[in-house]
N, C-alpha and C positions, 0 to 999 in steps of 0.2 A: 684144469677143472674137465676139459673136454666136452663129453656129452651131458655130464651133469650141469655145466654153465648153460648150455644150450635149454636144458628141462627146467632150469631155476629161471630164466628170462621167458619161458613160454607160458603165458597167463593161464590159467585155470577156469573152465567155466563156470565154478562155483565161487570164485574167489573176488574180492575186491576189484583187482586190477581188472579180471577179465570184465566185469561191469563196467569198469570206467572205459575199457577199451568198446566195447558195444555201445555204449552212450556217446562217444566220442566218433565214433562211425557213424553214428545215425544225424548227428549236427552236420555232417559234411553233406547229407544229401538233401535235398527238396523236403519240406512239411509233407506227410502225408494226411491231408485232412478226412479221406474217408474212413469211418472207425471201423469197418472190417479189417482194416490193414493196421490198425493198432492193436498192439499185445493186450488179449483178455485178463491176462493176470499180470500183476507185478511180480517182479524178478526179486526175491529177498537177499539182498547181499549179505553172506555170513560175516558175525562178528560184529558189524558195523550197526545192524538192525536198522537197516534203510532200505529203500525199495528204489530198485533201479530202472523200473518202468512205470508205464501209466495206463490206466483203464481206459475203455473205448467211452465212457460217460464222463471223464474228468472235465471239470469246467476251469473257465479262467477265472482266478480270483482277483487279480489285477486289472483294470480296464486297460485297455490297447491305448496307446501314445496316441493323442488326438493335436492336429495341427492347430498352431496357437492364431488367434484372430490378430491380422495387423492392422493398425490406424488407417481408417479411411481418410481423414480430415488432413490437412497441410501439416505437415511437421517442419518446424523452424529450421532454417540453415542447412537443409538435408540432412538432418538427423535422423537416426533409426530408432527402431524399437528395441526395448531390454530385453535381454535373453532371458530363456524359460526359468533359470535358476536363482535369479534375483528378481528383485523389484525395481521399479525405472530408475532412474539416475538423472542428474539437472539436464542433460542434453537429449532425453528421451523422450517420447509420446509428447513434446510441447510442455511438460510439466515441469520444469527446472526453473532455473533463475532467469531464465530469458522466455518470454511469452511468444506464442508464434503471432504474425502478424495479423493472422485472422483469428480472432478470439472465438472460442464456442460459447455461444449466447445462447443454446437452444433452450436452457431452462427457465426462461425469460418472456414472458409473451412481448408478441408487438416487436421482435427485432431478431434478426438471426444473421451469422456470420456468413461471410462468402471468402474464396479463396484469392489469394495474391493480394498482398500489401496491407495497409490500413483502410481496408473497406467494410464497410457494414450495410447489408442490404435489409432495409427496414420493411414492414408489411404491406405499404399502400403505395411501392414502387419497386421495380423490378432493377432499375438502374442502381449500381453501387454508389454509394456516397464516400467520396474521399475525406479523409480525415486529416488533421493537422499533421503536417511533415514534423518530425523528432528535431530538425534544425530549425525550423520557425518558431516551434515552442522553444527551444534553448535560447533562442535571439530575443523572445519577449523577455524571458525572466534574466537575462543578462543586460536587457537596456533599460528594466524598470526598476530591479532591485539588486545591488552589488553583493549584500549579505545570503540573499537567498541564493542567488547565482554561484556563489562560494559553494555554498551547503551543498546544493545540487551535485557538485563535480565530485563529492566523497560518495555520492551513493553509486550503484552499478548502472550500467547503459540502460537496463529494463526500468529499475525504477525510478532513473532520471528522468526517462519520457514519459513517464505516468505523471510522475509529481509535478514536471514543465507544463504538461496538459492540463493539470487540474489549475497550476497557476494561471495559465493563459486565460481559461474559463473566468477566473475572480477578477484578473484585470480587465479583461474585455466589459463584464458589468459594470465593473466600478468605474472605469472609462466613460462608459454609456451613460452615467448620470453626472460625473464631473466635469465633462468636457462640453456641456451643453448647456445652453442660457438655463438659469434657474426656472423660467416659466415653461419649460421644455421638459424638465427634470423629472415630471409626475409621468409624464406620457412614456418617457424613457424605459421608466420601473415598469410600468403595464406592458412594454412590448418585450421587457425580460421574463416577466411572469407567464407570458403568451408562448415564448420560446422554450421556456424551461414545462410547460405543458406540453409540448411538441416533444422533447426529449424523453420524458418519462411515458409517453404514451406509444414510442416507438414509431414517429410519422418518421418522413423523408424530411434530411435536412441537407442543405446545402452551403452553410457557413461552416469551414472548416474546423472551426473552435468548436462548435456546437457538436460536430458530429464526433471529434474526439471525447468531448466531455459525454456524450451519449453512451460511446464506447466505455468509457470509466464508469459510469455510472450503474451499466448492467453488469460489468465485469466485477468491479470491488464490490458490489452490491451495495452502493451508497441510498440512505433514505433520502426520501424525497425531502422530508423535515429539514435538513442540513442546508442545501441549497434556498430553500425559503425561508428560513430565517435569514441567511446572506443577503437575500433580497429586501428582506423586510428593515435590515439595516440601513440598503440603501437608500428606502422608501423614506425613513427618517431623516437622512441627508437632502433628499429632495426636497422635502417641506421645511428645510431649517429648523429642525426639532432642537431646542434647548433642555437641559439635563437638572433637575432639581437636587437629587439625591444621589448617594453613591449607587444606590439598589437600582436607579434608572440608568445609569452610568455602566453597570455593570451587564445590564440587560442589552445594551447598544454594544458593549464590547463581545458578549457572547453571539450577537447576531453577524457582524462583521468579522471577527478572527475566532473566537470558539468553534463556531462551526466549521472554518474553514482547519482546524485542528483536527476536529470529528472526521472530515472527510480525509484529511492525510492518513489517520490511523487508518482507515480501510483502504486506501491506495498502497501503502507501505507495507500494512500487515502487522499485527500485534499477536503476542503469546497470551495474553487476557484481556477479558472484555473490560475490565478495570482501567486499564490503560486508557480509554477513550477519554474518560473524566480527566486524567492528568495532561492529554493532550490537548483538550480544550482550556484548561486552566493555562497551560503555555501560551496558548494563542492569545488568550486574553492578556496574559501579563505583556505579550509585545505590542499588543495593540494600545495598552496603557503608556507604553514606552513611547510609542508614536506619539500619542497627543500631547506627553509631557513636551516632546522636543520639537513639537509644529504649534506650539500655542500661537506665538504672533503670525506665521502664514495661516492658519485659521483664520484668526480676528480678522485679518485684510478680506477674507473671503466672506465676511459675515458669519461665520460660525464660530460657536464657544462649545467645547466638551467639557471643560471644568465643571463641577455641579455648581449651582446657584448656591448650595449650603455651605459650601468653603470659600465663597466670594462675597463676604458682605460688603455692602456698598457699591459693588461693580453692575452695572447695567450691561446689558445684552448688546453686543455691536450692532449696530446700524451701517449698512453700506459699508462701500470698501474705504476705510481707513486704518492708521497707524493706532498699533495699541496704546493707550496712555501711560507714559511712565510715572504717573502717581499712584499708579495701582500695582506698580512692579513688585512692592513688596507681598502685597495680597497674593498677586498671583506666584511668588516665590514660595511662599507656605502650602498654598494647593497643591503645587507640582511635589513638594516634597512629601505631602499626603499619599499622592497615587504612587508616587515611586516605591514607597513602603508597602502600599498595596500588591503593587507589583512583585517585591521581593516574594511576599507569600505565597503568591501565584507561581512564580519559578520555583520556588521549593516544591510545590506542589506538582509542577511539571519534570522536576528532577525524578520525581519516585517512579514516573512511568518509563525512564529510560531503558531500565532493565528487560522492559516488556518487548524490545524492539530487537531486531536481528544486527549484526555488527555493523554492518555499513549504515543503516538506517539510522542507529543510535549516535555513530560517529557524526552524519551531516547533522541529526537535530539538536544534539549537544554542541556542534559548532556555532548554529545559529541561534541557540539560546546563549550561548556566552559573548557573542558578538552585540545581540541587543540588549544584554544585561549591562554589558560595558557602556554603550551607548546612556544609558539610566545613570551609569555610576559617572561618566563625565558630566552631565548636567547636574547633579548631586553636589559634585567637587567644585563647578562653578559657582555655586549657592542657588542653584535652580533658578537663575536670573534668566528670564524667558526673552530678553533682548539683546543677549548676547551672542546670538545667531543660532545656526543650526548645528547641531553636535553630529561628530563624524569621526568615526574609528579609523584610523591609518593603516594601509596595508600591511604594514610592518607589524603591527598589535595582532589583526586577524591572522597571520602565521602563527605567533604566538598561542592564539585561540585554539587552533587547529591543532596544534602539536598538546597543548592542554586536554582538549577534548579526545584526542588519540589514546593519550595515556589513560584517563578515565575510562575510556571505551573497553581498552584491553583488560583491565582491574576489573570492570563489570562481567567481561566474557570469562575470566576465571571462575565465577562463583555461580553462573547462572547455567543452564541445561541447553541442549541444544535447540535452535530455534525451529519454531514449529506455528504456524499463522493460525488462529482459531477463528472461527466463522462467528461475526458480530449480528446480532440479531435485532435488539431491540434498541430504537435511537436515544439518546439523552433528550431529556425535556428541562426546559428551565422554568423556576428557580432550585426545583426539589432536586433534581439530578446532579445539578452545575455547582450551586452555591452549598457544598459539603465537603470539608476538609479531613 
């Protein structure tokens, strides 16, 4: 080829290769911001009908890259921010499956978060209030309820701590009324209501259980109507109220158990707002099961929860004495009626399971199966209230966990990916609760 080869390799000033070479050489040098040093006319590349240069008045059409703002709040477990090419995932921005130890409560008046641990700084004090340690909350639920303790083990670490904190508050309020003398129960309820006012006012608290519930109330947006209903039920216990009809008993079950189911929906998160009503029904069904199981024990404490309409010829208990055996058959029929009502509520509670995440669904389904098994044992025993407390053995609980796992996995195949919705309006009794 000789000189011809050299001529072929030498780019022509008007060819596409020449323009490309000039542009490449230009990129190797620092940019020339002064308009006088920018080419005044574009160089048109032959055949390709494109321009190889720019004019002095050319403007940037795409904005320059800007630095992404970094999170200024504490990130959980030294986790970083998400990259710019995708949205945040579970371990980034503190918005994933694990919450930061210091929740961001700036959207709520009267309370704000501070860094480091479960600390909440309230509006009327600059001293951080230390909440209930997760290990202490788990010990409370383990010591007082084997069924709920088993169910909580199936939750993730974050949801388990939240659920245990809610249980600790409900247990503390219940013990404040049950473990005092009857003449002091009324004053105990008044103190609980004063504490609830302080919780929702964002005031400084020193009791760890109250501090933890205050954090949960604002983070999970728990309406005040639900804990108020809980205290209303405890007030009925304090004054030894007896119930005449099933409607009155339903109201009591809504107060002491249905409201807890509603609060648990806020704590665990649900896919649809309609799931709250099913959670309320599940809590009421469990309370009816408890009533049927503890008839003899409640009678000895001077309490009777079975409606008077179902107990013809039976007078309310007076003082601490054993339940009369002559009324065993009447009590058995009343217990069978309550167990049938509980089965209807359990069926409604099952309709709310698809609205939960997989781990929450597994835990709730396990608790539901264990409690319904208690009712089944009472029914198989002829609803004999004098035969002792019905208990589900540990081996049977394992089978219920396996059954709940299979059912939850089957539900997961037909439900979309979980995304919690925001719950706004609280349920009202009876119009929102007694509807199936």
